[in-house]
N, C-alpha and C positions, 0 to 999 in steps of 0.2 A: 191135920189137913192144913194146906197153905191158906193164908188170908184171902179174902174175897176182894182182891184189888180192883176188880171191875165193877163192884157194887157201890152205888151211891150211899147206901146205908153205912157201909164200912168206913168211908171217908168222913161222913157227918159225925159218926161217933168218935173217930180218931181225932178230928180237928176240934172237938169240944175242949180237949185238954192240951193238945199239941200246938206250940207256938212257932216251932222251927224244926225243920228236918230236911236234909239234903239226900236226894237220890242221885247216885253217880256224881257226887261233888256239887259245888255251887255254880258250875258253868263258867267261872272266870277264865280258866285256861282252855276250856274245850269249846264253848259256844260263843262267848263274847268276841274272840278274835275274828271269827267268821262274820258275825253281825257287823262289826266295825268295818271290815273290808267292803261288805255289801252296801252299808249305809253311806260310806264315803263315795262309792261309785254312783250312787243316786243323788248325792248332794251336788255333783258337778252340773247336771242340767237344771236342778231345782234346789238352789242353796238355802232358801228360806222356809220351804214347806217340808216339815218332818215326814219321813216315811211312815206309813201305817204299819204297825206290827201287832200280830195276834200271838199271844203266849197261851198255848193250850195246857190245861192241867197244871196251872201255876202253883197250886198248893201252898205250903208254908216255907218254900225255898226262898233264899235271899236273892235268887236270880232276877226277880222282878225289880229289885232295888239296883242290881248291877246294870240292868237295862236302862233304868232311869238315869243312872250316872252316865251311861254311855251317850244317851241322847243329850244330856246337858253338855257333855264334852264335845260333841259334834256340832250341835245346833245352838249352843249357848244356854245360859241359865233361864232365859225367858221362853224356852221352847214350850209349845203346847203339848203337855204330857198326855192329853186325851188321845193322841195318836197311838199310844200304847194301850192295847186292850188285853187284859188278863182274863182268862176264862177258866172256871172250875165248876164242877157240878155239885159241890158241897155247899149247901146254903149257909151253914154256920160260918164257914170261912169267908165266903163272899160278903156277907153282912158285915163281918168284923173288918175286912179290908176296905169296904166302902166308907165305913165310919172313919177309919184311919185317914184315907185320902181326903175326905171332907174336912177333917181337922187340919191337914196340911194346907189345904187351899185357903181356909180361913186365916191361917198364919202367914199369908202372902208368900208361901214357899213354892207356889206353882198352882196350876189348874188341877193337878192330881191325875193319876192314871185311872183308867176305867177298869172296873171289875164287873164281870157278867157271870151270872149263874146259867150254865147251859151244859147239856150232855152232848158231847161231840158226835155221838152215834145217832142223835136225833136231829134230822136235817132242819126242821123248823126252829128248833132252839138255837142251833149253831148259826143259822142264816141270820138270826136277829142281831148277831154281833156285827154284821156288815152294815146294818142300818142304825146302829146305836149313836152314831155321831151325825152332825149336820151335813157333812160332806158326802157320806154314803159312797165313798170311792173304795175300790178293792184294796186288799192288803198287799203290801210289798214284801212282807216277811212273815213267816210262821216259825215260831220257836216251840220246840217239843223236847223237853228234858225227861226222858223215860216214861212220858205219858203213853206212847205207843206200846211200851212194854207192858204197862198196866192194862191197857185196852186189849192186848193180845191174850190176856187171861180169860176173856169172855168166850162163851160158846159162839159158834156161827149163828148168825141171825137169820131166821127164816121168814119169808114173806109169801103170801099166797094170793094177795089181791093188790091192785095199784091204788093204795090209800092216798088221799089228797096230801097227807103230811110227808110223803116220801120224796126223796130227791128225784128230779125228772129222769135221770138215767135208770133208776130202779123201775120207775113206772114204765119206761120204754121196754126194758127187758122183760118185765112181767107181762106186758101186753103181747110181746112177741112169743112168749112161751104158752100162751093160750090156756091159762088156768093151772099150769104146772107150778109147783113150789120153787121158790128161788132161795137158795142158801148162800149167805154172804159172810166170809171171814171178817171179823171186826176191823182189823187194820186196813183191809182193802176198802171197806165202807168209809173209814176215816179219810183215806186218800181221795175218794170220790167227792166227799163233802168239802174238803179243803180246796180242792181244784176249782170249785165254783166261787170261792172267796178271794182267790189270789189272782193278781194281774199277770198277764203274760210276761215272762222273764223273772217273775217273783221267785223267792228262794224259801224252801222249807229246810230249816236247820234242825236235825233230829239227833239227839244223843241217846244211844241205846246200848244195852249189854249184849245184843245179838247181832252177829255179822250177817245174818240172813233175814233180819226184820222186814226189809223191803224188797226181798228177792222177787216178789210178784211183779215188780215194776221193771224188771230187766228183760221181760219178753212180751211181745205183742201176740204170742200164740194164745188162743182162747183156752181157758181152763174148763173144768166140768161145768161151771155155772156161767161161763163167758165173761165174768166180771174182771178178772185180772187184765184182759186185753183192754177193757174200757179204762181202768186205772192207768195203764201204761200209756194210753193215748195222751193223757194230760201231763204226765210227769216224766222227767228224765233223771236218773241217778247220775249226777255229774261227778261226784267224788266220794270216796269212802276213806276216812282218816282213822286208822287204828291207834289207840293210845293205851299205854300200860296203866292200869288202874292201881291206886294205892292198895297194898295188901294188909297193912297193919302189922306186918312181921318186922322183927328186928334183926337185920343181917349182921350187925356188929355183935349181937349176942349169940350168933350162930343159929338163929331161928330163920328158916327160909320157907317160903310158900310158893306154890305154882304161880306162874305169870298169868294174870287175869287182864283181859283187855276190854275196853269200852270202844264204841265206834261212833264217830260223827258222820252222819250222812248229809251231804249237800244235794238237795233234790230241787231241780229247776222246773218251774212251770212252763210248759211248752206254749208256743204261740198258736193256739188252736181254740 
């Protein structure tokens, strides 16, 4: 059986002993260039205030460090690193990273990035990321390195009543369905949640192994549960960049493998 990538218990157990692992690479050549372009475009009207960035499913990847380096490069070494918010739902990892950031801050190396323990599929937990800082302004950027892939492993999530902890869109849909069950694919639920955290014009940069990971955003036609149309209202897939993935094969030794591709989705938050 495949690992339970969607389970919090799996990641807590894994991160007890794992200090570093990269899913689909470290993002230096796939994600960082797009972040740099967007950050530079935001720096023109607001050169001193760093853009708020939400890194979901940060894990043990070095991407969070690459993001820190990028912020120092663009905004200078005294940048407020609190603008970078790393989220993961593994308590063991978040506790370890918070301790690391506190140590860095005490060593005058900066204010430290934020680390928050939250499940991206639970609205109240993810919403807390928006209110973690003093500014409480919406995020300008979402970074997602294969987190959507892991989330897609989960079963559709069923709701039968408009619980207070649900996202307002789900409450509205449940009320309209008058007692009927609502079944929501997990990545679509993620898209609804993130839309409420990102400012209009904000960018969701997602690296995935699937060319169809966000196909539900390409149409405003309602699906069986009407949710795809709601997700597409808020997001526009602006660009899909296909990249050849490392195969680990040795062509010089006469060993060849099939071409495998990863995909960078640039998804723009609509002005609505």
